[in-house]
C-alpha positions as CSV (number, residue, x, y, z in Angstrom):
1,M,15.6,4.0,85.9
2,Q,14.8,3.9,82.2
3,T,11.7,5.7,81.0
4,A,9.1,3.9,79.0
5,A,10.2,5.8,75.9
6,Q,13.8,4.7,76.4
7,K,12.8,1.1,76.8
8,T,10.6,1.3,73.7
9,A,13.5,2.8,71.7
10,W,15.9,0.1,73.0
11,R,13.5,-2.6,71.9
12,Y,13.1,-1.1,68.4
13,S,16.9,-0.7,68.1
14,R,17.4,-4.4,69.1
15,S,14.6,-5.5,66.8
16,G,16.2,-3.5,64.0
17,A,19.7,-5.0,64.6
18,Q,18.2,-8.5,64.7
19,M,16.4,-7.8,61.4
20,M,19.6,-6.6,59.8
21,Q,21.4,-9.8,61.1
22,N,18.7,-12.0,59.6
23,V,18.9,-10.2,56.2
24,Y,22.7,-10.6,56.3
25,R,22.5,-14.3,57.0
26,K,20.0,-14.8,54.2
27,L,22.2,-13.0,51.8
28,R,25.3,-14.9,52.9
29,D,23.5,-18.2,52.6
30,S,22.0,-17.4,49.2
31,R,23.5,-17.7,45.8
32,L,24.4,-14.0,45.7
33,P,28.1,-14.4,47.0
34,W,28.6,-17.1,44.3
35,F,27.1,-14.9,41.7
36,L,29.3,-11.9,42.7
37,F,32.4,-14.0,42.6
38,Y,31.8,-15.4,39.2
39,V,30.9,-12.1,37.6
40,G,34.2,-10.7,39.0
41,L,36.2,-13.8,37.8
42,T,34.6,-13.6,34.4
43,L,35.7,-10.0,34.0
44,E,39.2,-10.8,35.2
45,L,39.5,-13.6,32.7
46,L,38.2,-11.4,29.9
47,I,40.8,-8.7,30.9
48,V,43.5,-11.4,30.6
49,I,42.3,-12.5,27.2
50,V,42.1,-8.9,25.8
51,D,45.6,-8.3,27.2
52,K,46.9,-11.3,25.2
53,S,45.4,-9.9,22.0
54,N,46.7,-7.0,20.0
55,Y,44.0,-4.7,21.4
56,L,44.9,-2.1,23.9
57,N,42.2,-1.9,26.6
58,P,41.5,1.8,27.4
59,I,39.2,1.0,30.4
60,E,41.3,-1.7,32.0
61,G,41.8,0.4,35.2
62,Y,38.1,0.9,35.6
63,L,37.4,-2.8,35.1
64,F,39.9,-3.6,37.9
65,R,37.9,-1.3,40.2
66,V,34.7,-3.1,39.3
67,T,36.2,-6.6,39.9
68,F,37.7,-5.4,43.2
69,L,34.3,-4.2,44.3
70,L,32.6,-7.5,43.4
71,F,35.3,-9.5,45.2
72,A,35.0,-7.2,48.2
73,M,31.3,-7.7,48.3
74,K,31.8,-11.5,48.1
75,L,34.3,-11.2,51.0
76,V,31.8,-9.3,53.2
77,L,29.2,-12.0,52.5
78,T,31.5,-14.8,53.5
79,G,32.1,-16.2,57.0
80,Y,35.7,-16.2,58.3
81,D,37.0,-17.3,61.7
82,R,39.1,-15.0,63.9
83,K,42.5,-16.2,62.6
84,E,41.3,-15.8,59.0
85,W,40.1,-12.2,59.6
86,I,43.4,-11.3,61.3
87,A,45.4,-12.7,58.4
88,I,43.2,-10.9,55.9
89,L,43.4,-7.6,57.7
90,V,47.2,-7.8,58.1
91,L,47.7,-8.6,54.4
92,E,45.3,-5.8,53.4
93,A,47.2,-3.4,55.6
94,I,50.4,-4.4,53.9
95,G,48.7,-3.9,50.6
96,F,47.6,-0.4,51.7
97,I,51.2,0.4,52.6
98,S,52.3,-0.8,49.2
99,Y,49.6,1.4,47.6
100,R,50.7,4.5,49.5
101,V,54.4,3.9,48.6
102,T,54.0,2.8,44.9
103,G,50.6,4.2,43.9
104,D,49.7,0.7,42.7
105,N,46.9,-1.3,44.4
106,D,47.8,-4.8,43.0
107,I,48.4,-6.3,46.4
108,I,45.0,-5.1,47.8
109,R,43.2,-6.5,44.8
110,I,45.1,-9.8,45.0
111,V,44.5,-10.3,48.8
112,T,40.8,-9.5,48.3
113,F,40.5,-12.0,45.4
114,V,42.2,-14.8,47.4
115,A,40.0,-14.2,50.4
116,A,36.9,-14.1,48.2
117,C,37.7,-17.6,46.9
118,K,36.6,-19.1,50.2
119,N,33.6,-21.5,49.8
120,I,34.0,-21.6,46.0
121,P,34.7,-25.2,44.9
122,L,38.2,-25.3,43.5
123,K,37.7,-27.7,40.6
124,Q,34.5,-25.8,39.6
125,M,36.4,-22.5,39.6
126,L,39.4,-23.9,37.7
127,R,37.2,-25.7,35.2
128,Y,35.3,-22.5,34.5
129,T,38.6,-20.6,34.2
130,F,40.0,-23.2,31.8
131,Y,37.0,-23.1,29.4
132,V,36.7,-19.3,29.4
133,T,40.4,-18.8,28.8
134,L,40.4,-21.6,26.1
135,A,37.5,-20.0,24.4
136,G,39.1,-16.6,24.4
137,C,42.4,-17.9,23.0
138,I,40.5,-19.8,20.2
139,V,38.6,-16.5,19.3
140,I,41.9,-14.6,19.2
141,I,43.5,-17.3,16.9
142,L,40.5,-17.5,14.6
143,L,40.3,-13.7,14.2
144,S,44.0,-13.7,13.3
145,V,44.1,-16.6,10.8
146,T,41.0,-15.3,9.1
147,G,42.5,-11.9,8.7
148,V,39.8,-10.1,10.7
149,Y,42.0,-8.8,13.5
150,G,45.5,-9.4,14.8
151,E,48.8,-10.2,13.1
152,I,49.4,-13.9,12.4
153,S,53.2,-13.6,12.6
154,L,55.9,-11.3,13.8
155,T,59.2,-10.6,12.1
156,Q,62.0,-9.2,14.2
157,A,65.3,-10.1,16.0
158,Y,64.4,-12.2,19.0
159,G,67.6,-11.8,21.0
160,H,68.6,-15.4,20.9
161,A,72.0,-14.8,19.3
162,S,74.8,-14.3,21.9
163,A,76.7,-11.0,22.4
164,E,79.8,-12.6,21.0
165,E,78.0,-13.2,17.7
166,T,76.4,-9.8,17.5
167,R,77.1,-6.8,19.7
168,Y,80.8,-7.5,20.4
169,V,81.7,-7.8,16.7
170,G,79.4,-5.1,15.4
171,V,76.9,-7.3,13.7
172,E,73.1,-6.9,14.0
173,E,71.1,-10.0,14.8
174,A,69.3,-11.4,11.8
175,E,65.5,-11.1,11.8
176,E,63.3,-14.1,11.6
177,T,59.5,-14.7,11.3
178,R,57.7,-16.5,14.0
179,Y,54.0,-17.1,14.5
180,T,51.9,-15.2,17.1
181,L,48.4,-16.2,15.9
182,G,47.0,-12.9,17.2
183,M,48.7,-12.9,20.6
184,G,51.3,-10.1,19.8
185,H,54.4,-12.2,20.5
186,P,55.4,-15.9,20.0
187,N,56.3,-16.2,23.6
188,A,52.7,-15.1,24.5
189,L,51.3,-17.9,22.4
190,S,53.6,-20.5,23.9
191,C,52.9,-19.2,27.4
192,M,49.2,-19.6,27.0
193,F,49.6,-23.1,25.6
194,L,51.6,-24.0,28.8
195,M,49.0,-22.4,31.1
196,L,46.0,-24.1,29.4
197,T,47.8,-27.4,29.3
198,A,48.7,-27.2,33.0
199,L,45.2,-26.1,34.0
200,G,43.4,-28.6,31.8
201,V,45.5,-31.5,33.1
202,Y,45.0,-30.5,36.7
203,V,41.2,-30.1,36.4
204,Y,40.9,-33.5,34.6
205,F,43.8,-35.3,36.2
206,E,41.8,-38.4,37.3
207,Q,40.5,-38.9,33.7
208,M,43.9,-38.5,32.0
209,R,45.3,-41.4,30.0
210,W,48.7,-41.9,28.2
211,Y,47.3,-41.2,24.8
212,I,46.0,-37.8,25.9
213,Y,49.5,-37.0,27.3
214,L,50.9,-38.1,23.9
215,F,48.5,-35.8,22.1
216,L,49.5,-32.9,24.3
217,M,53.1,-33.6,23.7
218,L,52.6,-33.6,19.9
219,L,50.7,-30.3,20.3
220,N,53.6,-28.9,22.3
221,V,56.1,-29.8,19.5
222,G,53.7,-28.1,17.0
223,V,53.6,-24.9,19.1
224,Y,57.4,-24.9,19.4
225,G,57.5,-25.2,15.6
226,L,55.4,-22.1,15.3
227,T,56.9,-20.0,18.0
228,G,60.5,-21.2,18.5
229,S,60.0,-20.7,22.2
230,K,62.5,-23.2,23.6
231,T,62.0,-22.4,27.3
232,S,58.2,-22.8,27.2
233,M,58.5,-26.0,25.2
234,L,60.9,-27.6,27.7
235,I,58.9,-26.6,30.7
236,T,55.6,-27.8,29.1
237,T,57.4,-31.1,28.3
238,A,58.5,-31.4,31.9
239,F,55.0,-30.7,33.2
240,I,53.4,-33.3,30.8
241,A,56.0,-35.9,31.8
242,G,55.6,-35.2,35.5
243,A,51.8,-35.4,35.4
244,C,52.0,-38.7,33.4
245,V,54.3,-40.2,36.0
246,M,51.9,-39.2,38.7
247,T,49.0,-40.7,36.8
248,Y,50.6,-44.2,36.4
249,W,52.8,-44.3,39.5
250,K,50.1,-43.9,42.1
251,E,52.3,-45.0,45.0
252,L,54.5,-42.0,44.3
253,R,51.7,-39.6,45.1
254,Q,51.8,-40.6,48.8
255,K,55.6,-40.2,49.3
256,A,56.6,-37.3,51.5
257,F,60.0,-37.3,49.7
258,V,58.4,-36.2,46.5
259,Y,56.8,-33.1,48.1
260,L,60.1,-32.4,49.9
261,C,61.8,-32.4,46.5
262,G,59.2,-30.0,45.2
263,A,60.0,-27.6,48.1
264,L,63.7,-28.0,47.3
265,V,63.1,-27.0,43.7
266,F,61.0,-24.1,44.8
267,A,63.8,-22.9,47.1
268,L,66.4,-23.3,44.3
269,C,64.3,-21.2,42.0
270,I,64.1,-18.4,44.6
271,G,67.8,-18.7,45.5
272,F,68.9,-18.6,41.8
273,S,66.8,-15.6,41.1
274,V,68.2,-13.6,44.0
275,D,71.7,-14.7,43.1
276,A,71.1,-13.6,39.5
277,A,69.8,-10.2,40.6
278,A,72.9,-9.8,42.8
279,C,75.5,-10.8,40.2
280,A,74.0,-9.6,36.9
281,Q,76.6,-6.9,36.3
282,R,79.5,-9.3,37.2
283,V,78.1,-11.8,34.7
284,R,78.0,-9.2,32.0
285,D,81.5,-8.1,32.7
286,A,82.8,-11.7,32.8
287,Q,81.2,-12.4,29.4
288,W,82.8,-9.3,28.0
289,N,86.2,-10.2,29.4
290,E,86.0,-13.8,28.2
291,F,85.4,-12.6,24.7
292,F,88.0,-9.8,24.5
293,Y,90.7,-11.2,26.9
294,L,90.0,-14.9,26.7
295,N,89.6,-14.8,30.5
296,P,86.4,-14.0,32.5
297,R,88.5,-12.5,35.3
298,D,86.0,-13.8,37.9
299,N,85.4,-16.9,39.9
300,G,83.7,-20.2,38.8
301,H,80.4,-19.1,40.3
302,I,80.1,-16.2,38.0
303,V,81.3,-18.2,35.0
304,A,78.6,-20.8,35.8
305,L,75.9,-18.1,35.9
306,G,77.2,-16.8,32.6
307,K,76.7,-20.3,31.0
308,I,73.2,-20.5,32.4
309,D,72.5,-17.0,31.2
310,R,73.3,-18.0,27.6
311,F,71.0,-21.0,27.9
312,I,68.1,-18.7,29.1
313,S,68.7,-16.2,26.3
314,G,70.5,-13.5,28.3
315,R,67.8,-12.9,30.9
316,I,70.4,-12.3,33.7
317,V,72.4,-9.8,31.7
318,S,69.2,-8.1,30.6
319,L,68.9,-6.8,34.2
320,T,71.8,-4.5,33.4
321,D,70.1,-3.0,30.3
322,S,68.7,0.1,32.0
323,E,70.6,3.1,33.3
324,N,69.8,2.2,36.9
325,N,70.3,-1.6,36.4
326,D,66.6,-2.0,37.2
327,G,65.9,-5.5,38.6
328,M,69.3,-5.9,40.2
329,I,69.3,-6.4,43.9
330,Q,70.4,-2.8,44.7
331,T,67.1,-1.6,43.1
332,W,65.0,-3.6,45.6
333,S,63.5,-2.1,48.7
334,A,61.2,-3.0,51.5
335,F,58.0,-1.9,49.7
336,S,59.4,-0.9,46.3
337,C,58.8,2.5,44.9
338,E,56.7,4.3,42.2
339,N,59.5,4.2,39.6
340,N,59.6,0.4,39.8
341,M,56.0,0.0,38.5
342,N,56.8,0.8,34.8
343,Y,59.9,-1.2,34.0
344,Y,59.5,-4.7,32.6
345,F,61.8,-7.7,32.2
346,D,61.3,-11.5,32.0
347,M,62.6,-12.9,35.3
348,G,59.4,-13.4,37.3
349,W,60.8,-14.0,40.8
350,V,63.2,-11.0,40.4
351,K,60.2,-8.9,39.2
352,L,58.3,-10.0,42.4
353,F,60.9,-8.4,44.7
354,Y,61.7,-5.5,42.4
355,R,58.1,-4.4,41.6
356,Y,56.3,-5.2,44.9
357,G,59.1,-5.0,47.4
358,V,61.1,-7.5,49.6
359,I,58.4,-7.7,52.4
360,P,55.4,-8.4,50.1
361,G,57.7,-10.7,48.1
362,L,58.7,-12.8,51.1
363,L,55.1,-13.0,52.2
364,Y,54.1,-14.3,48.8
365,V,56.9,-16.9,49.0
366,A,55.7,-17.9,52.5
367,V,52.1,-18.3,51.3
368,C,53.4,-20.4,48.4
369,L,55.1,-22.7,50.9
370,A,51.9,-22.9,52.9
371,L,50.1,-24.0,49.7
372,L,52.7,-26.6,49.1
373,W,52.1,-27.9,52.6
374,Q,48.4,-28.2,51.9
375,L,49.2,-30.1,48.6
376,Y,51.2,-32.6,50.7
377,K,48.5,-33.0,53.3
378,R,45.9,-33.6,50.5
379,K,48.4,-35.8,48.6
380,D,47.6,-33.6,45.5
381,A,50.3,-35.0,43.3
382,C,49.2,-33.1,40.1
383,G,48.9,-30.0,42.1
384,L,52.6,-30.5,43.2
385,V,53.6,-30.9,39.5
386,L,51.7,-27.8,38.6
387,F,53.2,-25.9,41.5
388,V,56.8,-26.9,40.7
389,T,56.3,-26.2,37.0
390,F,55.0,-22.7,37.7
391,A,57.9,-22.1,40.1
392,V,60.5,-23.0,37.5
393,Y,58.7,-21.0,34.7
394,T,58.6,-17.9,36.9
395,V,62.4,-18.0,37.1
396,V,62.5,-17.0,33.4
397,E,59.1,-15.5,32.7
398,A,56.9,-13.0,34.6
399,H,53.5,-14.2,33.4
400,L,52.3,-15.1,36.9
401,I,53.7,-12.0,38.6
402,S,51.4,-9.3,37.4
403,A,48.3,-7.2,38.1
404,Y,46.1,-9.8,36.3
405,V,44.7,-12.2,39.0
406,G,43.1,-14.3,36.2
407,R,46.6,-15.3,35.1
408,N,47.8,-16.9,38.3
409,Y,45.8,-20.1,39.1
410,L,47.9,-20.6,42.3
411,L,45.9,-17.7,43.8
412,M,42.7,-19.6,43.4
413,M,44.3,-22.7,45.0
414,M,45.5,-20.5,47.9
415,G,42.1,-19.1,48.5
416,T,40.4,-22.5,48.7
417,M,43.1,-24.6,50.3
418,L,44.4,-22.1,52.9
419,L,41.0,-20.9,54.1
420,L,38.6,-23.3,55.9
421,Q,35.9,-24.2,53.5
422,K,32.3,-24.6,54.6
423,D,30.7,-28.0,54.0
424,T,33.8,-29.5,52.4
425,Q,36.2,-32.1,53.7
426,P,40.0,-32.0,53.3
427,G,41.1,-33.7,50.1
428,K,37.5,-33.9,48.8
429,D,37.1,-30.8,46.7
430,A,33.6,-30.3,45.5
431,Q,33.2,-30.9,41.8
C-alpha cells in the first residue's frame, strides 16, 4: 500500500513530466528549430566564404563547435520515427569511432547537419544558400579588384605541362599569370562559379529559359579566360547543357533509363577513382618508361590510365608525390588514421576513402545512391543533372569532400529527401 505522501509525490512527478512534455512540444512546434538551423547554416556558409578568401580564419574550429551545437539542438527539437532514430544513432556511432581513430569529428558534424535538415523546405534552404554564397563571393571579388584586400591574380607554374616537357628533360615549367579575384587560386574561382551555377539553376529550374542558359555559357567562357581551368569549364558546360536539355525535353524527365544512366556514371566515377588509386605508381612508371625506352612496359589498361592522367593534369600520378604514396589504395584503411587528416590532393573520391576510411566512404556512397533513388521517384531531372555533375567533378576535385558542410549541397538534399518531412508531399517541396 502506498502512503498518502507517496501518492502525492507520484502525482507531482507525473504532473512535472507532463509539463516538461508540453514545454517540449511547444518548443518543437515553434519557430525555434527553424531559427537554430538557419543560424547554424549561416555560420557554416560564412566559414566557407572566408575559406575561399585569402584570410586565414583563426577561430574556425570554435565556429564548427558552435554550428554543431546549433544543429544538435535542432535535431533534439525535431520529430523522427523509429527507423530514422536508428539510422541517426548508427551513423553517429560510426562518426564517434572515426573521431576516436583520427581525432577528427567531421563525420559527427556531417551526420548531425543532415539529420537537422528534416522539416526544412529544400528549395527555401538552397535558395538561401545560393544568395548568401553569391553575396560572399561578390564581396571577395569587389575587395580584390578595388585593391582593398586579396590578390587579383596569381603568377606561378600551374603543373599543366607534362613530365616529358619538364622534369624528364630538366626544364622548369614556365610561370603564367591567371586571375583569382581574391579567392587565392584560379581553380577556386572557377570552382565557385560551377557551384553557384549548379545551385542557381537547380533552385530556379522551372523558370529557366534558353537565353539564361546562353548567358551562363558565355559567363563560363569568360571565367575560363580568367582562370584557364579547363576541367571546371568543361564540367560547367556539361551541366548547363544537361539542364537545358531537361528544360526543353520534358518527356525525358520521366524516363527511368535516364536515371539508370546517372547511376552508371556515378558507378564509373567511383570505379575509376579506385582504379587510379590502385595503379598510380604503375602509371608513373609506364610514363617514365615510355619516354626513356619508347615502351611503357605495361599493359593497355595502364597505358589508357596514363593518357587519361595527362588529360586531367597529372592527378593520378600526383598520388605518388609523397614518401608514403598518400592517397594510393595501400594507404586506405577501415577508419583511416590521424596521419591522413593533413595531406591534401585533388581527387575527391580518392580523398573520401583515404581521409575518412573505407567504411565511412562506402556508407557515403550508399547514401548517395539512396538520394539518386529519391531523385528518380520524384522525377527530379535537374537534381539528376546536378548529382551526376558533382559525381564527375569529385573525380578530379575534392571541393565537396571536406569538413565544410556548407560546400556540399547534396547533404542538404539528403537531409530533406531521405527523411520523412512533416506536412510535405513527395515531389512537392515547399517553396
